[in-house]
C-alpha positions, 0 to 999 in steps of 0.5 A: 500500500502506498503513502496516499492510499494509507493516508486516505484509509486512515483519515477519510474512511469515516471510521470512528474509534472510541476511547475511554481513557487517556492511555487508550487515546495515546495508544490509538494515536501511536497506532495511527502514526506508525504508518508512513504518513509524515505528519498528522494534524489534529483538531479537538471538538467538544461535540463530534457532530459539530461541522468544521466552520470557523468561528466568524463564519458561524456568525454569518447568519446574523448579517443581511448581506455579505457586505455587512459581514465583511464590514463587521470582520474588517471592523473587528480586525481594525479594532483589535489592531488598535488595542493590540498595538499598545501591548504587543511587543513584536506586532506584524505590519498593519497590512499583514492580514494573515499574521493579525488573524493568527494573533486574533485567533490566539487571543480568542477572537472569532476569525476565519481560521480554524485551530489545528495542532500537530499535537494530539494532546492539544487537540484532546485538551480542546475536545474536553475543556468544556465537557461539563457543558456537553456531557451527553455528547461525544467529543472528538479529535 
């Protein structure tokens, strides 16, 4: 089996692997990473059925038109840049939109970015950080 077939079988076949402990989770991650795939990226969700939609896009339904949505996004970015400029020591250039989005995401603002990690344990943390709110639902990474 070549690299692409292995990656497809592991990542895209829709198989759900349920685990009930940290040890079992780590064991399964180690099994997955023993394939020839060089890198895996992980994301944690508190509810397995949540779609992969960036935070700011979830608020899209609040706006009548896309123009109003984009205006809101630009306002939020400008507002953040204004406040953050006073406390960031190594701030990016004002026109480096992707760098600013990354910083905004880091500080918890809704952006068009999705958080991903090369660490399965970071993903597990985000999947379980609010388990009290979703104790009837399965989390996922």
